[in-house]
PDB file of N, CA, C and O in Angstrom:
ATOM      1  N   MET A   1     103.256 100.706  64.396  1.00  0.00           N
ATOM      2  CA  MET A   1     104.096 101.572  65.278  1.00  0.00           C
ATOM      3  C   MET A   1     104.648 101.384  66.302  1.00  0.00           C
ATOM      4  O   MET A   1     105.366 102.247  66.806  1.00  0.00           O
ATOM      5  N   ASP A   2     104.422 100.112  66.892  1.00  0.00           N
ATOM      6  CA  ASP A   2     104.760  99.582  68.224  1.00  0.00           C
ATOM      7  C   ASP A   2     106.037  99.145  68.285  1.00  0.00           C
ATOM      8  O   ASP A   2     106.697  98.972  69.310  1.00  0.00           O
ATOM      9  N   THR A   3     106.421  98.942  67.002  1.00  0.00           N
ATOM     10  CA  THR A   3     107.237  97.459  66.203  1.00  0.00           C
ATOM     11  C   THR A   3     108.718  98.621  66.546  1.00  0.00           C
ATOM     12  O   THR A   3     109.779  98.670  67.169  1.00  0.00           O
ATOM     13  N   LEU A   4     107.768  99.479  65.554  1.00  0.00           N
ATOM     14  CA  LEU A   4     109.058 100.808  65.164  1.00  0.00           C
ATOM     15  C   LEU A   4     109.742 101.362  66.496  1.00  0.00           C
ATOM     16  O   LEU A   4     110.911 101.688  66.698  1.00  0.00           O
ATOM     17  N   LYS A   5     108.594 101.360  67.365  1.00  0.00           N
ATOM     18  CA  LYS A   5     109.121 102.193  68.876  1.00  0.00           C
ATOM     19  C   LYS A   5     110.221 100.914  69.597  1.00  0.00           C
ATOM     20  O   LYS A   5     111.351 100.914  70.085  1.00  0.00           O
ATOM     21  N   MET A   6     109.405 100.134  69.394  1.00  0.00           N
ATOM     22  CA  MET A   6     110.571  99.157  70.121  1.00  0.00           C
ATOM     23  C   MET A   6     112.038  98.977  69.647  1.00  0.00           C
ATOM     24  O   MET A   6     113.052  98.885  70.338  1.00  0.00           O
ATOM     25  N   SER A   7     111.901  98.949  68.311  1.00  0.00           N
ATOM     26  CA  SER A   7     113.254  98.921  68.112  1.00  0.00           C
ATOM     27  C   SER A   7     113.956  99.968  68.047  1.00  0.00           C
ATOM     28  O   SER A   7     115.057  99.668  67.586  1.00  0.00           O
ATOM     29  N   ALA A   8     113.855 101.340  68.337  1.00  0.00           N
ATOM     30  CA  ALA A   8     114.303 102.065  68.417  1.00  0.00           C
ATOM     31  C   ALA A   8     114.893 102.196  70.131  1.00  0.00           C
ATOM     32  O   ALA A   8     115.436 103.225  70.535  1.00  0.00           O
ATOM     33  N   VAL A   9     114.738 101.334  70.748  1.00  0.00           N
ATOM     34  CA  VAL A   9     114.489 101.694  72.383  1.00  0.00           C
ATOM     35  C   VAL A   9     115.534 100.636  72.300  1.00  0.00           C
ATOM     36  O   VAL A   9     115.394  99.585  71.674  1.00  0.00           O
ATOM     37  N   GLU A  10     117.146 101.167  73.328  1.00  0.00           N
ATOM     38  CA  GLU A  10     118.345 100.501  73.221  1.00  0.00           C
ATOM     39  C   GLU A  10     118.227  99.790  74.492  1.00  0.00           C
ATOM     40  O   GLU A  10     117.535  99.913  75.503  1.00  0.00           O
ATOM     41  N   LYS A  11     119.482  98.716  73.935  1.00  0.00           N
ATOM     42  CA  LYS A  11     119.926  97.492  75.691  1.00  0.00           C
ATOM     43  C   LYS A  11     120.478  98.582  76.133  1.00  0.00           C
ATOM     44  O   LYS A  11     121.414  99.208  75.636  1.00  0.00           O
ATOM     45  N   PHE A  12     119.687  98.870  77.387  1.00  0.00           N
ATOM     46  CA  PHE A  12     120.901  99.395  78.558  1.00  0.00           C
ATOM     47  C   PHE A  12     121.617  98.261  78.520  1.00  0.00           C
ATOM     48  O   PHE A  12     121.458  97.083  78.201  1.00  0.00           O
ATOM     49  N   PRO A  13     122.845  99.301  79.136  1.00  0.00           N
ATOM     50  CA  PRO A  13     124.375  98.518  79.904  1.00  0.00           C
ATOM     51  C   PRO A  13     123.973  97.469  81.066  1.00  0.00           C
ATOM     52  O   PRO A  13     123.188  97.814  81.949  1.00  0.00           O
ATOM     53  N   MET A  14     124.420  96.450  81.041  1.00  0.00           N
ATOM     54  CA  MET A  14     124.233  95.969  82.673  1.00  0.00           C
ATOM     55  C   MET A  14     124.735  96.165  83.943  1.00  0.00           C
ATOM     56  O   MET A  14     124.576  95.667  85.057  1.00  0.00           O
ATOM     57  N   ALA A  15     125.679  97.431  83.212  1.00  0.00           N
ATOM     58  CA  ALA A  15     125.990  98.042  84.814  1.00  0.00           C
ATOM     59  C   ALA A  15     125.169  98.965  85.392  1.00  0.00           C
ATOM     60  O   ALA A  15     124.774  99.194  86.536  1.00  0.00           O
ATOM     61  N   ASP A  16     124.985  99.522  84.110  1.00  0.00           N
ATOM     62  CA  ASP A  16     123.819 100.652  84.295  1.00  0.00           C
ATOM     63  C   ASP A  16     122.185 100.421  85.219  1.00  0.00           C
ATOM     64  O   ASP A  16     121.456 101.225  85.799  1.00  0.00           O
ATOM     65  N   LEU A  17     122.116  99.197  85.033  1.00  0.00           N
ATOM     66  CA  LEU A  17     121.148  97.951  85.161  1.00  0.00           C
ATOM     67  C   LEU A  17     120.965  97.616  86.751  1.00  0.00           C
ATOM     68  O   LEU A  17     120.218  97.683  87.727  1.00  0.00           O
ATOM     69  N   SER A  18     122.243  97.202  86.237  1.00  0.00           N
ATOM     70  CA  SER A  18     122.369  96.654  87.863  1.00  0.00           C
ATOM     71  C   SER A  18     122.507  98.150  89.101  1.00  0.00           C
ATOM     72  O   SER A  18     121.545  98.445  89.811  1.00  0.00           O
ATOM     73  N   GLY A  19     123.371  98.659  89.137  1.00  0.00           N
ATOM     74  CA  GLY A  19     123.055  99.887  89.513  1.00  0.00           C
ATOM     75  C   GLY A  19     121.734 100.491  89.966  1.00  0.00           C
ATOM     76  O   GLY A  19     121.435 100.917  91.082  1.00  0.00           O
ATOM     77  N   LEU A  20     120.938 100.427  88.739  1.00  0.00           N
ATOM     78  CA  LEU A  20     119.649 100.762  89.155  1.00  0.00           C
ATOM     79  C   LEU A  20     118.782  99.627  90.258  1.00  0.00           C
ATOM     80  O   LEU A  20     118.073  99.837  91.242  1.00  0.00           O
ATOM     81  N   ARG A  21     119.096  98.722  89.763  1.00  0.00           N
ATOM     82  CA  ARG A  21     118.859  97.302  90.630  1.00  0.00           C
ATOM     83  C   ARG A  21     119.295  97.817  91.751  1.00  0.00           C
ATOM     84  O   ARG A  21     118.437  98.333  92.468  1.00  0.00           O
ATOM     85  N   ASP A  22     120.815  97.831  92.251  1.00  0.00           N
ATOM     86  CA  ASP A  22     121.162  97.747  93.742  1.00  0.00           C
ATOM     87  C   ASP A  22     120.176  99.403  94.270  1.00  0.00           C
ATOM     88  O   ASP A  22     119.580  99.138  95.315  1.00  0.00           O
ATOM     89  N   GLU A  23     120.050 100.084  94.069  1.00  0.00           N
ATOM     90  CA  GLU A  23     119.303 101.771  94.535  1.00  0.00           C
ATOM     91  C   GLU A  23     117.783 100.911  94.518  1.00  0.00           C
ATOM     92  O   GLU A  23     117.132 101.035  95.556  1.00  0.00           O
ATOM     93  N   LEU A  24     117.316 100.258  93.684  1.00  0.00           N
ATOM     94  CA  LEU A  24     115.928 100.328  94.181  1.00  0.00           C
ATOM     95  C   LEU A  24     115.760  99.011  95.547  1.00  0.00           C
ATOM     96  O   LEU A  24     114.922  98.805  96.425  1.00  0.00           O
ATOM     97  N   MET A  25     117.069  98.329  95.111  1.00  0.00           N
ATOM     98  CA  MET A  25     116.531  97.477  96.457  1.00  0.00           C
ATOM     99  C   MET A  25     117.492  97.571  97.583  1.00  0.00           C
ATOM    100  O   MET A  25     117.553  96.489  98.167  1.00  0.00           O
ATOM    101  N   GLN A  26     118.180  98.376  98.041  1.00  0.00           N
ATOM    102  CA  GLN A  26     118.199  99.243  99.255  1.00  0.00           C
ATOM    103  C   GLN A  26     117.737 100.319  99.538  1.00  0.00           C
ATOM    104  O   GLN A  26     118.035 100.772 100.643  1.00  0.00           O
ATOM    105  N   SER A  27     116.940 101.024  98.737  1.00  0.00           N
ATOM    106  CA  SER A  27     116.617 102.259  99.115  1.00  0.00           C
ATOM    107  C   SER A  27     115.551 102.303  99.957  1.00  0.00           C
ATOM    108  O   SER A  27     115.508 103.327 100.639  1.00  0.00           O
ATOM    109  N   GLY A  28     114.609 101.451 100.139  1.00  0.00           N
ATOM    110  CA  GLY A  28     113.098 101.362 100.859  1.00  0.00           C
ATOM    111  C   GLY A  28     112.275 102.278 100.253  1.00  0.00           C
ATOM    112  O   GLY A  28     111.407 102.621 101.056  1.00  0.00           O
ATOM    113  N   LEU A  29     112.156 102.854  99.136  1.00  0.00           N
ATOM    114  CA  LEU A  29     111.261 103.303  98.779  1.00  0.00           C
ATOM    115  C   LEU A  29     110.093 102.927  98.280  1.00  0.00           C
ATOM    116  O   LEU A  29     110.096 101.824  97.734  1.00  0.00           O
ATOM    117  N   ASP A  30     108.906 103.624  98.307  1.00  0.00           N
ATOM    118  CA  ASP A  30     107.559 103.123  98.208  1.00  0.00           C
ATOM    119  C   ASP A  30     107.332 102.822  96.286  1.00  0.00           C
ATOM    120  O   ASP A  30     108.307 102.796  95.536  1.00  0.00           O
ATOM    121  N   SER A  31     106.387 102.693  95.963  1.00  0.00           N
ATOM    122  CA  SER A  31     106.195 102.132  94.872  1.00  0.00           C
ATOM    123  C   SER A  31     106.093 103.584  93.462  1.00  0.00           C
ATOM    124  O   SER A  31     106.470 103.487  92.294  1.00  0.00           O
ATOM    125  N   TRP A  32     105.412 104.889  94.200  1.00  0.00           N
ATOM    126  CA  TRP A  32     105.548 106.045  93.250  1.00  0.00           C
ATOM    127  C   TRP A  32     106.746 106.403  93.508  1.00  0.00           C
ATOM    128  O   TRP A  32     107.131 106.865  92.433  1.00  0.00           O
ATOM    129  N   GLN A  33     107.934 106.522  94.548  1.00  0.00           N
ATOM    130  CA  GLN A  33     109.399 106.912  94.575  1.00  0.00           C
ATOM    131  C   GLN A  33     109.935 106.256  93.577  1.00  0.00           C
ATOM    132  O   GLN A  33     110.405 106.823  92.590  1.00  0.00           O
ATOM    133  N   ILE A  34     109.903 104.421  93.820  1.00  0.00           N
ATOM    134  CA  ILE A  34     110.172 104.028  92.723  1.00  0.00           C
ATOM    135  C   ILE A  34     109.976 104.380  91.348  1.00  0.00           C
ATOM    136  O   ILE A  34     110.873 104.628  90.542  1.00  0.00           O
ATOM    137  N   ALA A  35     108.963 104.386  91.173  1.00  0.00           N
ATOM    138  CA  ALA A  35     108.631 105.049  89.613  1.00  0.00           C
ATOM    139  C   ALA A  35     108.811 106.486  89.377  1.00  0.00           C
ATOM    140  O   ALA A  35     108.737 106.817  88.194  1.00  0.00           O
ATOM    141  N   GLU A  36     109.014 107.342  90.167  1.00  0.00           N
ATOM    142  CA  GLU A  36     110.229 108.309  89.846  1.00  0.00           C
ATOM    143  C   GLU A  36     111.469 108.361  89.793  1.00  0.00           C
ATOM    144  O   GLU A  36     112.079 109.326  89.332  1.00  0.00           O
ATOM    145  N   LEU A  37     112.131 107.082  90.367  1.00  0.00           N
ATOM    146  CA  LEU A  37     113.280 106.558  89.993  1.00  0.00           C
ATOM    147  C   LEU A  37     113.857 106.075  88.920  1.00  0.00           C
ATOM    148  O   LEU A  37     115.006 106.269  88.524  1.00  0.00           O
ATOM    149  N   ILE A  38     112.673 105.177  88.273  1.00  0.00           N
ATOM    150  CA  ILE A  38     112.354 104.830  86.914  1.00  0.00           C
ATOM    151  C   ILE A  38     112.227 105.705  85.484  1.00  0.00           C
ATOM    152  O   ILE A  38     112.486 105.506  84.297  1.00  0.00           O
ATOM    153  N   SER A  39     111.680 106.778  86.292  1.00  0.00           N
ATOM    154  CA  SER A  39     111.044 107.891  85.199  1.00  0.00           C
ATOM    155  C   SER A  39     113.093 108.481  85.499  1.00  0.00           C
ATOM    156  O   SER A  39     113.942 108.520  84.608  1.00  0.00           O
ATOM    157  N   SER A  40     113.161 108.594  85.969  1.00  0.00           N
ATOM    158  CA  SER A  40     114.706 109.697  86.101  1.00  0.00           C
ATOM    159  C   SER A  40     115.505 108.533  85.264  1.00  0.00           C
ATOM    160  O   SER A  40     115.915 108.923  84.171  1.00  0.00           O
ATOM    161  N   PHE A  41     115.720 107.519  85.511  1.00  0.00           N
ATOM    162  CA  PHE A  41     116.507 106.776  84.764  1.00  0.00           C
ATOM    163  C   PHE A  41     116.562 106.743  83.167  1.00  0.00           C
ATOM    164  O   PHE A  41     117.492 106.860  82.369  1.00  0.00           O
ATOM    165  N   LEU A  42     114.898 106.491  82.996  1.00  0.00           N
ATOM    166  CA  LEU A  42     114.862 106.609  81.385  1.00  0.00           C
ATOM    167  C   LEU A  42     115.097 108.074  80.991  1.00  0.00           C
ATOM    168  O   LEU A  42     115.727 108.311  79.960  1.00  0.00           O
ATOM    169  N   ILE A  43     114.498 109.336  81.963  1.00  0.00           N
ATOM    170  CA  ILE A  43     114.998 110.716  80.925  1.00  0.00           C
ATOM    171  C   ILE A  43     116.363 110.948  81.004  1.00  0.00           C
ATOM    172  O   ILE A  43     116.700 111.642  80.045  1.00  0.00           O
ATOM    173  N   ALA A  44     117.272 110.678  81.710  1.00  0.00           N
ATOM    174  CA  ALA A  44     118.240 110.824  81.694  1.00  0.00           C
ATOM    175  C   ALA A  44     118.999 110.263  80.587  1.00  0.00           C
ATOM    176  O   ALA A  44     119.970 110.851  80.112  1.00  0.00           O
ATOM    177  N   ARG A  45     118.506 108.941  80.089  1.00  0.00           N
ATOM    178  CA  ARG A  45     119.377 108.268  78.844  1.00  0.00           C
ATOM    179  C   ARG A  45     118.352 108.663  77.417  1.00  0.00           C
ATOM    180  O   ARG A  45     118.256 107.949  76.419  1.00  0.00           O
ATOM    181  N   GLY A  46     117.605 110.057  77.653  1.00  0.00           N
ATOM    182  CA  GLY A  46     116.689 110.635  76.966  1.00  0.00           C
ATOM    183  C   GLY A  46     115.836 110.136  76.220  1.00  0.00           C
ATOM    184  O   GLY A  46     115.709 110.265  75.003  1.00  0.00           O
ATOM    185  N   TYR A  47     115.030 109.353  77.198  1.00  0.00           N
ATOM    186  CA  TYR A  47     113.916 108.446  76.644  1.00  0.00           C
ATOM    187  C   TYR A  47     112.698 109.277  77.539  1.00  0.00           C
ATOM    188  O   TYR A  47     112.940 109.820  78.617  1.00  0.00           O
ATOM    189  N   GLY A  48     111.331 109.271  76.878  1.00  0.00           N
ATOM    190  CA  GLY A  48     110.448 109.981  77.479  1.00  0.00           C
ATOM    191  C   GLY A  48     109.621 108.616  77.918  1.00  0.00           C
ATOM    192  O   GLY A  48     109.760 107.486  77.448  1.00  0.00           O
ATOM    193  N   VAL A  49     108.636 109.100  79.055  1.00  0.00           N
ATOM    194  CA  VAL A  49     108.234 107.547  79.387  1.00  0.00           C
ATOM    195  C   VAL A  49     107.294 108.584  80.628  1.00  0.00           C
ATOM    196  O   VAL A  49     107.552 109.584  81.298  1.00  0.00           O
ATOM    197  N   SER A  50     105.870 107.485  80.408  1.00  0.00           N
ATOM    198  CA  SER A  50     104.572 107.791  81.157  1.00  0.00           C
ATOM    199  C   SER A  50     104.440 107.740  82.684  1.00  0.00           C
ATOM    200  O   SER A  50     105.125 106.916  83.289  1.00  0.00           O
ATOM    201  N   ASN A  51     103.571 108.596  83.390  1.00  0.00           N
ATOM    202  CA  ASN A  51     104.241 108.511  84.820  1.00  0.00           C
ATOM    203  C   ASN A  51     103.391 107.049  85.409  1.00  0.00           C
ATOM    204  O   ASN A  51     103.922 106.223  86.151  1.00  0.00           O
ATOM    205  N   ASP A  52     102.293 106.981  85.007  1.00  0.00           N
ATOM    206  CA  ASP A  52     101.444 105.773  84.780  1.00  0.00           C
ATOM    207  C   ASP A  52     101.820 104.376  84.479  1.00  0.00           C
ATOM    208  O   ASP A  52     101.271 103.384  84.958  1.00  0.00           O
ATOM    209  N   ALA A  53     102.905 104.386  83.559  1.00  0.00           N
ATOM    210  CA  ALA A  53     103.292 103.181  83.141  1.00  0.00           C
ATOM    211  C   ALA A  53     104.375 102.897  84.071  1.00  0.00           C
ATOM    212  O   ALA A  53     104.388 101.711  84.401  1.00  0.00           O
ATOM    213  N   ALA A  54     105.242 103.576  84.573  1.00  0.00           N
ATOM    214  CA  ALA A  54     106.168 103.826  85.181  1.00  0.00           C
ATOM    215  C   ALA A  54     105.829 102.994  86.813  1.00  0.00           C
ATOM    216  O   ALA A  54     106.397 101.997  87.260  1.00  0.00           O
ATOM    217  N   ARG A  55     104.845 103.718  87.375  1.00  0.00           N
ATOM    218  CA  ARG A  55     104.633 102.909  88.330  1.00  0.00           C
ATOM    219  C   ARG A  55     103.683 101.836  88.312  1.00  0.00           C
ATOM    220  O   ARG A  55     103.292 101.360  89.378  1.00  0.00           O
ATOM    221  N   SER A  56     103.151 101.283  86.882  1.00  0.00           N
ATOM    222  CA  SER A  56     103.184 100.193  86.484  1.00  0.00           C
ATOM    223  C   SER A  56     104.510  99.088  86.581  1.00  0.00           C
ATOM    224  O   SER A  56     104.563  98.098  87.310  1.00  0.00           O
ATOM    225  N   VAL A  57     105.477  99.535  85.691  1.00  0.00           N
ATOM    226  CA  VAL A  57     106.564  98.763  85.744  1.00  0.00           C
ATOM    227  C   VAL A  57     107.095  98.627  87.097  1.00  0.00           C
ATOM    228  O   VAL A  57     107.456  97.511  87.471  1.00  0.00           O
ATOM    229  N   ALA A  58     107.170  99.487  87.757  1.00  0.00           N
ATOM    230  CA  ALA A  58     107.645  99.510  89.547  1.00  0.00           C
ATOM    231  C   ALA A  58     106.882  98.460  90.129  1.00  0.00           C
ATOM    232  O   ALA A  58     107.476  97.650  90.841  1.00  0.00           O
ATOM    233  N   ASN A  59     105.839  98.364  89.967  1.00  0.00           N
ATOM    234  CA  ASN A  59     104.683  96.940  90.656  1.00  0.00           C
ATOM    235  C   ASN A  59     105.033  95.646  90.362  1.00  0.00           C
ATOM    236  O   ASN A  59     104.896  94.668  91.096  1.00  0.00           O
ATOM    237  N   SER A  60     105.651  95.700  88.869  1.00  0.00           N
ATOM    238  CA  SER A  60     106.260  94.641  87.976  1.00  0.00           C
ATOM    239  C   SER A  60     107.479  94.416  88.346  1.00  0.00           C
ATOM    240  O   SER A  60     107.689  93.212  88.487  1.00  0.00           O
ATOM    241  N   ILE A  61     108.467  95.154  88.585  1.00  0.00           N
ATOM    242  CA  ILE A  61     109.921  94.906  88.794  1.00  0.00           C
ATOM    243  C   ILE A  61     109.566  94.402  90.393  1.00  0.00           C
ATOM    244  O   ILE A  61     109.901  93.255  90.688  1.00  0.00           O
ATOM    245  N   GLU A  62     108.991  95.123  91.271  1.00  0.00           N
ATOM    246  CA  GLU A  62     108.820  94.530  92.446  1.00  0.00           C
ATOM    247  C   GLU A  62     108.392  93.064  92.928  1.00  0.00           C
ATOM    248  O   GLU A  62     108.634  92.490  93.990  1.00  0.00           O
ATOM    249  N   LEU A  63     107.687  92.653  91.815  1.00  0.00           N
ATOM    250  CA  LEU A  63     106.886  91.852  92.353  1.00  0.00           C
ATOM    251  C   LEU A  63     107.660  90.738  91.424  1.00  0.00           C
ATOM    252  O   LEU A  63     107.234  89.630  91.752  1.00  0.00           O
ATOM    253  N   THR A  64     108.439  90.654  90.599  1.00  0.00           N
ATOM    254  CA  THR A  64     109.083  89.532  89.974  1.00  0.00           C
ATOM    255  C   THR A  64     110.618  89.647  90.532  1.00  0.00           C
ATOM    256  O   THR A  64     111.497  89.107  89.860  1.00  0.00           O
ATOM    257  N   GLY A  65     111.025  90.439  91.923  1.00  0.00           N
ATOM    258  CA  GLY A  65     112.320  90.328  92.054  1.00  0.00           C
ATOM    259  C   GLY A  65     113.358  91.173  91.592  1.00  0.00           C
ATOM    260  O   GLY A  65     114.360  91.405  92.268  1.00  0.00           O
ATOM    261  N   CYS A  66     113.154  91.642  90.460  1.00  0.00           N
ATOM    262  CA  CYS A  66     113.977  92.484  90.359  1.00  0.00           C
ATOM    263  C   CYS A  66     115.180  91.795  89.609  1.00  0.00           C
ATOM    264  O   CYS A  66     116.298  92.066  90.048  1.00  0.00           O
ATOM    265  N   SER A  67     115.092  90.913  88.499  1.00  0.00           N
ATOM    266  CA  SER A  67     116.117  90.667  88.011  1.00  0.00           C
ATOM    267  C   SER A  67     116.723  91.154  86.808  1.00  0.00           C
ATOM    268  O   SER A  67     115.895  91.381  85.927  1.00  0.00           O
ATOM    269  N   LEU A  68     117.642  91.332  86.572  1.00  0.00           N
ATOM    270  CA  LEU A  68     118.173  92.556  85.522  1.00  0.00           C
ATOM    271  C   LEU A  68     117.152  92.317  84.076  1.00  0.00           C
ATOM    272  O   LEU A  68     116.312  93.100  83.633  1.00  0.00           O
ATOM    273  N   GLN A  69     117.550  90.967  83.540  1.00  0.00           N
ATOM    274  CA  GLN A  69     116.637  90.807  82.106  1.00  0.00           C
ATOM    275  C   GLN A  69     115.213  91.140  82.551  1.00  0.00           C
ATOM    276  O   GLN A  69     114.400  90.980  81.640  1.00  0.00           O
ATOM    277  N   ASN A  70     114.708  91.548  83.675  1.00  0.00           N
ATOM    278  CA  ASN A  70     113.380  91.887  83.614  1.00  0.00           C
ATOM    279  C   ASN A  70     112.978  93.251  83.798  1.00  0.00           C
ATOM    280  O   ASN A  70     111.951  93.849  83.477  1.00  0.00           O
ATOM    281  N   MET A  71     114.318  93.705  84.553  1.00  0.00           N
ATOM    282  CA  MET A  71     114.379  94.912  84.261  1.00  0.00           C
ATOM    283  C   MET A  71     114.259  95.399  82.678  1.00  0.00           C
ATOM    284  O   MET A  71     113.389  96.115  82.182  1.00  0.00           O
ATOM    285  N   GLN A  72     115.370  94.803  82.062  1.00  0.00           N
ATOM    286  CA  GLN A  72     115.783  95.220  80.858  1.00  0.00           C
ATOM    287  C   GLN A  72     114.337  95.213  79.808  1.00  0.00           C
ATOM    288  O   GLN A  72     114.114  96.023  78.908  1.00  0.00           O
ATOM    289  N   ASP A  73     113.562  94.186  80.178  1.00  0.00           N
ATOM    290  CA  ASP A  73     112.520  93.796  79.349  1.00  0.00           C
ATOM    291  C   ASP A  73     111.463  94.777  79.456  1.00  0.00           C
ATOM    292  O   ASP A  73     110.997  95.295  78.440  1.00  0.00           O
ATOM    293  N   GLU A  74     110.975  95.124  80.829  1.00  0.00           N
ATOM    294  CA  GLU A  74     110.164  96.357  81.178  1.00  0.00           C
ATOM    295  C   GLU A  74     110.522  97.179  80.951  1.00  0.00           C
ATOM    296  O   GLU A  74     109.715  97.689  80.175  1.00  0.00           O
ATOM    297  N   LEU A  75     111.892  98.266  81.203  1.00  0.00           N
ATOM    298  CA  LEU A  75     112.618  99.419  81.051  1.00  0.00           C
ATOM    299  C   LEU A  75     112.397  99.925  79.119  1.00  0.00           C
ATOM    300  O   LEU A  75     112.385 101.045  78.609  1.00  0.00           O
ATOM    301  N   GLU A  76     112.203  98.086  78.280  1.00  0.00           N
ATOM    302  CA  GLU A  76     112.400  98.564  76.828  1.00  0.00           C
ATOM    303  C   GLU A  76     111.074  99.056  76.493  1.00  0.00           C
ATOM    304  O   GLU A  76     110.897  99.954  75.669  1.00  0.00           O
ATOM    305  N   LYS A  77     109.752  98.226  77.396  1.00  0.00           N
ATOM    306  CA  LYS A  77     108.410  98.285  76.956  1.00  0.00           C
ATOM    307  C   LYS A  77     108.297  99.692  77.421  1.00  0.00           C
ATOM    308  O   LYS A  77     107.604 100.404  76.694  1.00  0.00           O
ATOM    309  N   LEU A  78     108.833 100.264  78.494  1.00  0.00           N
ATOM    310  CA  LEU A  78     108.424 101.669  78.881  1.00  0.00           C
ATOM    311  C   LEU A  78     108.579 103.214  78.105  1.00  0.00           C
ATOM    312  O   LEU A  78     107.942 104.228  77.819  1.00  0.00           O
ATOM    313  N   ALA A  79     110.086 102.498  77.988  1.00  0.00           N
ATOM    314  CA  ALA A  79     110.490 103.911  76.997  1.00  0.00           C
ATOM    315  C   ALA A  79     110.058 104.220  75.495  1.00  0.00           C
ATOM    316  O   ALA A  79     109.622 103.437  74.650  1.00  0.00           O
ATOM    317  N   PHE A  80     110.301 105.562  75.408  1.00  0.00           N
ATOM    318  CA  PHE A  80     109.651 105.985  74.018  1.00  0.00           C
ATOM    319  C   PHE A  80     111.026 107.025  73.429  1.00  0.00           C
ATOM    320  O   PHE A  80     111.850 107.550  74.177  1.00  0.00           O
ATOM    321  N   VAL A  81     111.013 107.094  72.569  1.00  0.00           N
ATOM    322  CA  VAL A  81     112.288 108.093  72.052  1.00  0.00           C
ATOM    323  C   VAL A  81     111.541 109.229  71.852  1.00  0.00           C
ATOM    324  O   VAL A  81     110.339 109.293  71.592  1.00  0.00           O
ATOM    325  N   MET A  82     112.387 110.181  72.001  1.00  0.00           N
ATOM    326  CA  MET A  82     111.695 111.398  71.976  1.00  0.00           C
ATOM    327  C   MET A  82     112.288 112.166  70.951  1.00  0.00           C
ATOM    328  O   MET A  82     111.870 113.298  70.708  1.00  0.00           O
TER     329      MET A  82
END
């Protein structure tokens, strides 16, 4: 089932990821607020998201320096098709 879920998640456009990364890096938000921003990003694109998982990904993105490839990988793991 997880394989099916993963294959249904799109590759997010680099421009969208770059915009999200810029917003995350310049915003001065805490982890909870970053999780909300990530959730909003995915929800706006038609995906569901667990709040707990979003907080986990927020921490991961903060720790890895917010590379576009890392963000893509983490968002693919987080998003689920509604």
